[in-house]
N, CA, C and O of each residue as an XYZ file, in Angstrom:
560
protein
N      16.663     -1.751     21.359
C      15.653     -2.404     20.412
C      16.189     -1.896     19.174
O      16.523     -0.717     19.057
N      16.293     -2.829     18.150
C      16.699     -2.454     16.903
C      15.731     -1.348     15.951
O      14.507     -1.374     16.080
N      16.198     -0.672     15.278
C      15.629      0.172     14.530
C      14.738     -0.532     13.339
O      15.263     -1.492     12.776
N      13.399     -0.113     12.909
C      13.086     -0.783     11.712
C      13.599     -0.516     10.467
O      13.772      0.622     10.030
N      13.879     -1.666      9.811
C      14.463     -1.203      8.494
C      13.881     -0.466      7.502
O      14.593      0.221      6.769
N      12.586     -0.508      7.355
C      11.832      0.412      6.336
C      11.037      1.848      6.990
O       9.912      1.907      7.486
N      11.844      2.739      6.836
C      11.326      4.037      7.002
C      11.142      4.767      6.044
O      11.638      4.469      4.958
N      10.352      5.952      6.211
C      10.348      6.865      5.171
C      11.399      7.499      4.980
O      12.319      7.544      5.796
N      11.389      8.162      3.689
C      13.021      8.611      3.149
C      12.430      9.782      2.119
O      11.279     10.040      1.768
N      13.687     10.362      1.795
C      13.499     11.701      0.908
C      13.490     11.151     -0.589
O      13.317     11.946     -1.513
N      13.651      9.973     -0.797
C      13.912      9.637     -2.044
C      12.647     10.149     -3.180
O      11.577     10.585     -2.757
N      12.914     10.037     -4.495
C      11.668     10.590     -5.488
C      11.069      9.431     -5.729
O      11.633      8.388     -6.058
N       9.581      9.654     -5.522
C       8.705      8.485     -5.937
C       8.693      8.470     -7.378
O       8.739      7.353     -7.894
N       8.628      9.670     -8.285
C       8.664      9.717     -9.538
C       9.753      8.886    -10.123
O       9.498      8.004    -10.943
N      11.055      9.169     -9.688
C      12.437      8.407    -10.166
C      12.167      7.075    -10.157
O      12.385      6.336    -11.117
N      11.547      6.621     -8.773
C      11.578      5.479     -8.508
C      10.462      4.792     -9.432
O      10.857      3.704     -9.850
N       9.306      5.100     -9.819
C       8.372      4.475    -10.596
C       8.897      4.536    -12.069
O       8.468      3.723    -12.888
N       9.783      5.450    -12.409
C      10.118      5.584    -13.771
C      11.250      4.435    -13.958
O      11.474      3.873    -15.030
N      11.885      4.195    -12.812
C      12.926      3.104    -13.109
C      12.131      1.609    -12.887
O      12.747      0.584    -12.595
N      10.937      1.659    -13.041
C      10.596     -0.097    -12.890
C      10.587     -0.634    -14.331
O       9.948     -0.190    -15.285
N      11.528     -1.808    -14.287
C      11.859     -2.082    -15.686
C      10.367     -2.793    -16.549
O      10.239     -2.497    -17.737
N       9.651     -3.408    -16.105
C       8.579     -3.972    -16.800
C       7.517     -2.855    -17.261
O       6.819     -2.436    -16.338
N       7.299     -2.354    -18.405
C       6.683     -1.527    -18.991
C       5.518     -1.737    -18.384
O       5.368     -0.657    -17.813
N       4.310     -2.578    -18.033
C       3.057     -2.660    -17.862
C       3.059     -2.555    -16.208
O       2.143     -1.931    -15.673
N       4.000     -3.114    -15.475
C       4.094     -3.048    -14.329
C       4.383     -1.510    -13.903
O       3.821     -1.044    -12.912
N       5.140     -0.859    -14.564
C       5.284      0.472    -14.369
C       4.073      1.205    -14.552
O       3.667      1.814    -13.562
N       3.319      1.287    -15.752
C       2.422      1.794    -16.171
C       1.168      1.456    -14.938
O       0.530      2.455    -14.607
N       0.830      0.311    -14.340
C       0.247     -0.088    -13.311
C       0.537      0.509    -12.006
O      -0.415      0.635    -11.236
N       1.558      0.849    -11.677
C       1.991      1.394    -10.601
C       1.903      2.930    -10.497
O       1.549      3.513     -9.473
N       2.237      3.499    -11.587
C       1.773      4.702    -11.846
C       0.454      4.771    -11.652
O       0.101      5.388    -10.647
N      -0.180      4.417    -12.176
C      -1.944      4.284    -12.033
C      -2.427      4.256    -10.657
O      -3.257      5.016    -10.159
N      -1.679      3.085     -9.986
C      -1.977      3.000     -8.408
C      -1.630      4.327     -7.701
O      -2.368      4.878     -6.884
N      -0.621      4.706     -8.040
C      -0.147      5.903     -7.388
C      -0.900      7.147     -7.397
O      -1.067      7.856     -6.405
N      -1.351      7.380     -8.573
C      -2.497      8.493     -8.834
C      -3.954      7.919     -8.083
O      -4.619      8.700     -7.403
N      -4.274      6.843     -8.225
C      -5.364      6.623     -7.411
C      -5.386      6.551     -5.876
O      -6.260      7.003     -5.137
N      -4.343      5.946     -5.559
C      -4.088      6.302     -3.841
C      -3.977      7.558     -3.404
O      -4.350      7.860     -2.271
N      -3.382      8.552     -4.357
C      -3.335      9.873     -3.796
C      -4.298     10.677     -4.254
O      -4.372     11.848     -3.880
N      -5.071     10.186     -5.040
C      -6.779     10.951     -5.340
C      -7.371     10.360     -3.998
O      -7.839     11.158     -3.185
N      -7.375      9.361     -3.795
C      -8.372      8.807     -2.610
C      -7.933      9.402     -1.365
O      -8.639     10.239     -0.802
N      -6.858      9.045     -0.914
C      -6.326      9.462      0.554
C      -5.993     10.793      0.764
O      -5.890     11.149      1.938
N      -5.769     11.743     -0.264
C      -5.649     13.318     -0.088
C      -4.110     13.409      0.110
O      -3.603     14.528      0.032
N      -3.449     12.505      0.319
C      -1.859     12.685      0.883
C      -0.873     12.474     -0.297
O      -1.225     11.760     -1.237
N       0.311     13.048     -0.287
C       1.292     12.662     -1.262
C       2.069     11.412     -1.330
O       2.288     10.834     -0.265
N       2.443     10.995     -2.244
C       3.157      9.424     -2.269
C       4.848      9.851     -1.600
O       5.648     10.723     -1.940
N       4.887      9.016     -0.757
C       6.178      9.210     -0.256
C       6.902      7.560     -0.093
O       6.340      6.522      0.256
N       8.276      7.777     -0.470
C       8.922      6.313     -0.419
C       9.208      5.882      1.088
O       9.557      6.607      2.020
N       8.996      4.676      1.080
C       9.319      4.090      2.126
C      10.329      2.899      1.986
O      10.177      1.869      1.330
N      11.427      3.293      2.780
C      12.543      2.269      2.282
C      13.056      2.788      0.807
O      13.168      3.917      0.330
N      13.353      1.286      0.223
C      13.734      1.634     -1.221
C      12.733      1.010     -2.378
O      13.059      1.022     -3.565
N      11.497      0.472     -1.916
C      10.798     -0.032     -2.968
C       9.627      0.236     -2.678
O       8.942      0.057     -3.686
N       8.839      0.675     -1.579
C       7.649      0.793     -1.048
C       6.922      2.318     -1.383
O       7.451      3.204     -0.712
N       6.061      2.697     -2.082
C       5.416      3.796     -2.072
C       4.270      3.901     -0.842
O       3.453      2.996     -0.671
N       4.304      5.103     -0.013
C       3.029      5.215      0.896
C       2.323      6.137      1.068
O       2.921      7.181      0.807
N       1.228      6.301      1.415
C       0.190      7.366      1.979
C      -0.276      7.390      3.075
O      -0.958      6.495      3.575
N       0.044      8.443      3.589
C      -0.091      8.696      5.221
C       0.555      7.764      6.203
O       1.446      7.043      5.755
N       0.266      7.675      7.376
C       0.956      6.907      8.194
C       0.234      6.490      9.491
O      -0.730      7.148      9.882
N       0.658      5.457     10.139
C       0.262      5.087     11.537
C       1.208      4.404     12.261
O       2.072      3.687     11.757
N       1.072      4.594     13.341
C       2.330      4.182     14.349
C       1.606      2.730     14.900
O       0.434      2.560     15.233
N       2.653      1.817     14.875
C       2.073      0.074     15.598
C       2.783      0.038     16.797
O       3.893      0.557     16.914
N       2.222     -0.529     17.664
C       2.979     -0.838     19.221
C       2.596     -2.173     19.368
O       1.441     -2.556     19.554
N       3.573     -2.858     19.283
C       3.174     -4.649     19.696
C       3.306     -4.721     21.309
O       3.757     -3.820     22.016
N       2.916     -5.732     21.662
C       2.894     -5.934     23.279
C       4.333     -6.112     23.722
O       4.635     -5.863     24.889
N       5.278     -6.554     22.802
C       6.412     -6.746     23.031
C       7.150     -5.303     23.398
O       8.180     -5.217     24.066
N       6.485     -4.290     22.881
C       7.280     -2.966     23.163
C       7.897     -2.461     21.711
O       8.112     -1.268     21.495
N       8.131     -3.396     20.841
C       8.544     -2.745     19.350
C       7.324     -1.937     18.967
O       6.122     -2.076     19.194
N       8.006     -1.093     18.344
C       7.123     -0.131     17.684
C       7.729      0.897     16.639
O       8.891      1.275     16.787
N       7.034      1.308     15.692
C       7.629      2.039     14.414
C       6.471      2.731     13.579
O       5.307      2.405     13.812
N       6.710      3.498     12.795
C       5.506      3.812     11.854
C       5.647      3.073     10.384
O       6.670      2.515      9.989
N       4.605      3.168      9.775
C       4.268      2.485      8.494
C       3.026      3.306      7.903
O       2.238      4.010      8.535
N       3.056      3.006      6.376
C       2.007      4.025      5.471
C       0.694      3.061      6.081
O       0.525      1.920      6.512
N      -0.099      4.292      5.822
C      -1.536      3.809      6.260
C      -1.982      2.917      5.121
O      -2.661      1.925      5.383
N      -1.578      3.261      3.630
C      -1.664      2.327      2.751
C      -0.588      2.607      1.766
O      -0.129      3.749      1.728
N      -0.051      1.518      0.815
C       0.587      1.788     -0.064
C       0.888      0.633     -1.110
O       0.046     -0.241     -1.318
N       2.043      0.652     -1.725
C       2.037     -0.192     -2.945
C       3.558     -0.210     -3.205
O       4.357      0.704     -3.000
N       3.842     -1.720     -3.810
C       5.220     -1.720     -4.311
C       5.187     -2.651     -5.580
O       4.647     -3.757     -5.568
N       5.732     -2.175     -6.530
C       5.638     -2.852     -8.136
C       6.894     -4.028     -8.078
O       7.963     -3.838     -8.658
N       6.664     -4.992     -7.467
C       7.615     -6.171     -7.267
C       7.437     -6.598     -8.780
O       6.552     -6.208     -9.542
N       8.390     -7.417     -9.033
C       8.609     -8.483    -10.202
C       7.357     -9.408    -10.611
O       7.085     -9.541    -11.804
N       6.653     -9.999     -9.689
C       5.933    -11.018    -10.103
C       4.470    -10.134     -9.870
O       3.503    -10.674    -10.407
N       4.249     -9.156     -9.315
C       2.964     -8.572     -9.186
C       3.218     -7.019     -8.335
O       4.227     -6.608     -7.762
N       2.055     -6.468     -8.495
C       1.881     -5.341     -7.834
C       1.352     -5.427     -6.672
O       0.155     -5.715     -6.675
N       2.031     -5.214     -5.301
C       1.944     -5.657     -3.697
C       1.133     -4.136     -3.373
O       1.625     -3.011     -3.465
N      -0.320     -4.526     -2.950
C      -0.740     -3.252     -2.286
C      -0.827     -3.589     -0.668
O      -1.339     -4.612     -0.213
N      -0.313     -2.684     -0.004
C      -0.269     -2.907      1.628
C      -1.631     -2.332      2.412
O      -1.987     -1.154      2.358
N      -2.198     -3.191      3.014
C      -3.509     -2.462      3.705
C      -3.321     -3.105      5.088
O      -3.339     -4.314      5.314
N      -3.118     -2.020      6.067
C      -2.604     -2.248      7.261
C      -3.383     -3.225      8.228
O      -2.810     -4.101      8.875
N      -4.734     -2.993      8.264
C      -5.305     -3.890      9.251
C      -5.719     -5.252      8.922
O      -6.180     -5.985      9.798
N      -5.562     -5.693      7.521
C      -5.783     -6.899      7.158
C      -6.790     -7.145      6.193
O      -7.174     -6.258      5.430
N      -7.236     -8.288      6.182
C      -8.610     -8.212      5.222
C     -10.063     -9.069      6.056
O     -11.118     -9.388      5.510
N      -9.756     -9.232      7.189
C     -11.155     -9.794      7.856
C     -12.210     -8.569      7.356
O     -13.209     -8.916      6.726
N     -12.064     -7.644      7.539
C     -13.062     -6.471      7.680
C     -13.216     -6.158      6.184
O     -13.956     -5.219      5.891
N     -12.545     -6.899      5.115
C     -12.595     -6.160      3.517
C     -13.029     -7.561      2.650
O     -12.737     -7.471      1.458
N     -13.659     -8.804      3.037
C     -14.006     -9.562      2.476
C     -14.674     -9.230      1.272
O     -14.187     -9.432      0.160
N     -16.018     -8.616      1.524
C     -16.953     -8.243      0.325
C     -16.027     -7.451     -0.546
O     -16.182     -7.744     -1.732
N     -15.114     -6.540     -0.330
C     -14.473     -5.696     -1.585
C     -13.498     -6.666     -2.001
O     -13.512     -6.772     -3.227
N     -12.748     -7.334     -1.503
C     -12.007     -8.385     -2.115
C     -12.770     -9.026     -3.241
O     -12.199     -8.838     -4.315
N     -13.945     -9.765     -3.342
C     -14.703    -10.426     -4.084
C     -14.865     -9.630     -5.243
O     -14.788    -10.044     -6.399
N     -15.146     -8.194     -4.798
C     -15.527     -7.406     -5.983
C     -14.264     -7.051     -6.716
O     -14.398     -6.833     -7.920
N     -13.051     -6.954     -6.196
C     -11.949     -6.214     -7.086
C     -11.574     -7.226     -8.015
O     -11.042     -6.764     -9.024
N     -11.727     -8.881     -7.974
C     -11.583     -9.447     -8.995
C     -10.403    -10.544     -8.887
O     -10.249    -11.118     -7.809
N      -9.579    -10.841     -9.969
C      -8.650    -11.793     -9.504
C      -7.321    -11.323     -8.884
O      -6.376    -10.967     -9.588
N      -7.288    -11.334     -7.638
C      -6.093    -10.966     -6.704
C      -5.537    -12.081     -5.877
O      -6.322    -13.030     -5.844
N      -4.542    -12.255     -5.263
C      -4.204    -12.882     -4.190
C      -3.916    -12.404     -3.156
O      -3.245    -11.377     -3.258
N      -4.217    -12.824     -1.873
C      -3.944    -11.957     -0.565
C      -3.035    -12.630      0.449
O      -3.052    -13.857      0.551
N      -2.327    -11.961      1.120
C      -1.740    -12.768      2.608
C      -2.310    -11.775      3.565
O      -3.356    -11.143      3.419
N      -1.468    -11.727      4.572
C      -2.153    -11.037      5.731
C      -2.511     -9.626      5.544
O      -3.552     -9.250      6.084
N      -1.799     -8.759      4.847
C      -1.966     -7.531      4.937
C      -1.663     -6.810      3.554
O      -1.745     -5.584      3.475
N      -1.314     -7.594      2.472
C      -1.111     -7.623      1.211
C      -2.435     -8.184     -0.033
O      -3.133     -9.192      0.082
N      -2.463     -7.244     -1.088
C      -3.171     -7.619     -1.996
C      -2.078     -7.788     -3.326
O      -1.237     -6.943     -3.631
N      -2.289     -8.991     -3.979
C      -0.953     -8.991     -5.127
C      -1.934     -8.908     -6.341
O      -2.939     -9.612     -6.429
N      -1.547     -7.977     -7.274
C      -2.229     -7.822     -8.353
C      -1.629     -8.059     -9.562
O      -0.734     -7.234     -9.747
N      -1.738     -8.788    -10.402
C      -0.930     -9.308    -11.682
C      -1.014     -8.122    -12.715
O      -0.074     -7.456    -13.150
N      -2.445     -8.003    -13.028
C      -2.830     -6.945    -13.946
C      -3.738     -5.866    -13.558
O      -4.838     -6.339    -13.275
N      -3.700     -4.800    -13.457
C      -4.394     -3.712    -12.971
C      -5.761     -3.885    -13.981
O      -6.921     -3.841    -13.572
N      -5.380     -4.076    -15.283
C      -6.630     -3.827    -15.935
C      -7.565     -4.941    -15.738
O      -8.700     -4.872    -16.209
N      -7.150     -6.003    -15.048
C      -8.441     -6.986    -14.907
C      -9.243     -6.877    -13.209
O     -10.133     -7.622    -12.801
N      -8.696     -5.895    -12.567
C      -9.393     -5.548    -11.522
C     -10.580     -4.313    -11.521
O     -10.381     -3.278    -12.157
N     -11.575     -4.488    -10.901
C     -12.335     -3.498    -10.465
C     -12.080     -2.188     -9.870
O     -12.450     -2.030     -8.707
N     -11.462     -1.147    -10.530
C     -10.983     -0.111     -9.980
C     -11.704      0.811     -9.007
O     -11.070      1.592     -8.297
N     -13.133      0.714     -8.974
C     -13.918      1.323     -8.234
C     -13.995      0.594     -6.928
O     -13.961      1.268     -5.898
N     -14.100     -0.784     -6.854
C     -13.736     -1.405     -5.727
C     -12.571     -1.304     -4.954
O     -12.508     -1.299     -3.724
N     -11.372     -1.198     -6.011
C     -10.273     -1.030     -5.445
C     -10.221      0.173     -4.740
O      -9.694      0.004     -3.640
N     -10.621      1.501     -4.984
C     -10.831      2.674     -4.600
C     -11.403      2.640     -3.149
O     -10.880      3.138     -2.152
N     -12.724      1.870     -3.235
C     -13.505      1.701     -1.891
C     -12.386      1.425     -0.976
O     -11.978      2.293     -0.205
N     -11.754     -0.037     -1.049
C     -10.444     -0.767     -0.009
C      -9.769      0.326     -0.020
O     -10.170      0.902      0.991
N      -8.950      1.027     -0.546
C      -7.892      1.958     -0.426
C      -8.589      2.972      0.639
O      -8.072      2.994      1.756
N      -9.734      3.830      0.402
C     -10.263      4.406      1.327
C     -10.756      4.183      2.567
O     -10.731      5.058      3.433
N     -11.363      2.713      2.805
C     -11.690      2.214      3.820
C     -10.587      2.139      4.960
O     -10.687      2.518      6.127
N      -9.425      1.504      4.266
C      -8.259      1.030      4.778
C      -7.530      2.277      5.385
O      -7.029      2.501      6.486
N      -7.656      2.925      4.347
C      -6.755      4.413      5.022
C      -7.244      4.960      6.120
O      -6.550      5.199      7.109
N      -8.763      5.257      6.013
C      -9.484      6.004      7.278
C      -9.528      5.336      8.478
O      -9.799      5.911      9.532
N      -9.218      3.857      8.374
C      -9.372      2.988      9.544
C      -7.999      3.311     10.319
O      -8.004      2.991     11.507
N      -6.930      3.848      9.861
C      -5.444      3.769     10.377
C      -5.076      4.939     10.297
O      -4.939      5.381     11.437
N      -4.758      5.951      9.258
C      -4.200      6.992      9.207
C      -4.271      7.752     10.454
O      -5.282      7.905     11.140
N      -2.855      8.312     10.729
C      -2.905      9.225     11.781
C      -3.211      8.496     13.309
O      -3.334      9.222     14.296
N      -3.306      7.236     13.407
C      -3.649      6.697     14.673
C      -2.735      5.599     15.131
O      -1.973      5.157     14.271
N      -2.676      5.072     16.360
C      -1.856      4.399     17.003
C      -2.333      2.904     17.223
O      -3.294      2.847     17.990
N      -1.955      1.837     16.803
C      -2.359      0.409     16.370
C      -1.768     -0.430     17.282
O      -0.606     -0.738     17.018
N      -2.296     -0.930     18.381
C      -1.673     -1.815     19.301
C      -2.133     -3.227     19.049
O      -3.316     -3.443     18.784
N      -1.115     -4.338     19.130
C      -1.493     -5.559     19.386
C      -0.866     -6.327     20.208
O      -1.269     -7.472     20.412
């Protein structure tokens, strides 16, 4: 079975964030990093070359494939700041409505500008998502 491509690395989170080309995206990423570290109580860790994660959980699929993934994390992509929330959004509908103008996919929140979102609701989303999976094994 192939190993997961995205795993924890020893790369510097500070260097990665300092290297984000767009100034606003870099500032937003640094702010989200501080927010997630404060909320989770965990240090930021690089996962692969472009994801900053906090804590971790183990996933196990029915097929037997398994691996580790950050309990919560983010990546400052070119088009948006992408926030990773492991268990998806069915349980977070009310928080997403309060956060403001974001786009969602199965387990990601896409934020164009951090200044446009309700950071209190974002903190609550991060806290809830982190608590639900950190240190656990999730099977599907």
